[in-house]
C-alpha positions, 0 to 999 in steps of 0.5 A: 285712101290717099287722104287717109293715109296722109292723116296717118301719124306715120312721119317721126316727131319733128324736134320742134314737136319734141320741145313743145310736149317736153315743156307740156310735161310730155317726157318718157318715163320709166317707172321701172327704172325709178324704182329699180334705183330706189330699191338698189340704192335702198338695199345697198344702203341697208347693207353697209350700214346694217351693222351699224345701224342695228347696234345703234338702235339695238342701245336705244331700245335697251336705253329706253327699257332701262328702268331709272328712278328719275323718271317717277319723281320728274315728269321733265326727265321723261320728255328730255330723255325720249327727245334724245332717243327720238334724235339718236334714232334719227342720226342712225337712220340719216344715212340710209334715209339720206341716200334713199330720197337722193335715189328717188330724186335722181331715178326719173331724171336718169331718162328725161332729164331735169324738167319743171313744167306748169302745164303738166300741173293743170287739170285736164277734165277730159281725164274725168271722162268715162269713155276715155278711162275705159278706153285706156283701161284697155288700151296698148299701154294697159295691157303692157303694163299688166304683162310687165307687172305679172312678170315682175311678181313673178321674177321677184316672187321666185327669186325673194322664195329661192333667196328665203330657202337658202338663208333658211339656217341662217335665220334660225341661227339668230335666235342662239345669238346674243341680241347685238349680235342677231340685231346686226346679223339680221339686218345684213342678211335682209340687206343681202337678200334685199339687194340681190332679189332688187338686182333681178329687176335689171332683166325688166328694167332693160326691156322697159327703158327701150319701150317707153322711149319708143312708145314716146316717140311713137305717141308723138309721131306727126301726120305729113300734114302736120309736118306741112304746116309747121314747116310752114310755119316756122318758115313761111308758106313757100308759095307765098315766099315765092310770090314776094321773091317774084315780085321783089325781082320784078320790082327791081327790074323795072327799077333797072330799065328805069335807069337805062336812059340815063346810061351813057352806054349799053355793051351787047354780046351782041345777043346774048348780054347787054350790060349798061354802065353810067359815068359822071365824073366828079360824084363816081370813082369809076363806071357803074352798071346801072343795068344787066341782063341776059336773052330776053331781058338783054334784048328789053334793055337794047329795045329801050337804049335805041328808043332813048338814043343810048349808044350800042356797042357790040363788044362781046368779050367785054359784055361778057366779062361785065355781066359775070364779074359785076352787079347792079350798082357795082362799079366795074372792075380795075382790071377793066378801066382801060377798056371801059375807057376806050368805050367812053371815049368813043361815046363822048366822040359820038355826042360831039359828033352828033351836036357838031359834027365832023368826022365820025369817030372809029368803033373801039375794036380789040378792048383789052379785056383780060383773058381771066375774066372772059367766062369764054376763056376762063378755066370754068368758062360756062357763060354762052357766046 
């Protein structure tokens, strides 16, 4: 049951999944919204231009029906006159048609924005499958579309019937008006009725747009396994990345351990921390940290230092300060120059004693470590003693 639940599409689509679907032409679409915008624009344009358009078209028809003797004598005159009438009719209808074309192009963009996808134009032979077509006929989407169609027909039919019934007197009065007045009045009447009837579709649009957005996201839902796979592809396999980081740490530790035999001194805490320092006069501006570690790593540093006869110096405040405020390869902070200088002076004296003999050097104590650098004395103290 657990494996089956993992395969259910219960997770919201990721931004990458949404972008990929958009590239393939899968975007939320509301035919009701596009139809509503076109019809409302057409109705408004018809209502606003009905009078002028009616008068222009009426004049064109009247001119075309008038008999002129030149028509019988010159065939070219007929063609020229007909071309002029077609041009005048096109000018009269141009504002209305232009607004409708603009609405047709911009209506779908209200929900999905500008989109061009060549993948959406590619043929899909799976759509030719009778079984797939049968499933689409009885799918949840088909049922919703059927309910919307019935609701749209019922709503628009009821409102159209009411509008026609309430404007019967105006329609009957067209018969007693002059042709020019009748055409203009009829255009205004039809445009207003069409606009009001189309406006009723707003109720369907208000319900359809949220449903289309929900349906689009629901189709793109992902399984938990898909989310994990996508995360692996984007960020890499976390297990592999962890192994790489572990390998990198191990390699860095080996390089660090290889530097310990060349160190001049190892400063200890004495057990929790160990920091190996190296200084080459003329090659370094200041002593550098070549190794550092805590607990088991610190013990390994002390062991290698003893094996290669690198001096060990117990100086807890200095060890804590170096461990906290330096990284591998860094020069020591300037505020620790004085303390480290005493340590190196002791180391050089110790080497001289080991090679020549004489008086054993005094081990430095109470090194001048600024309190703000010692984690035990700093306000944010968090390093163990």
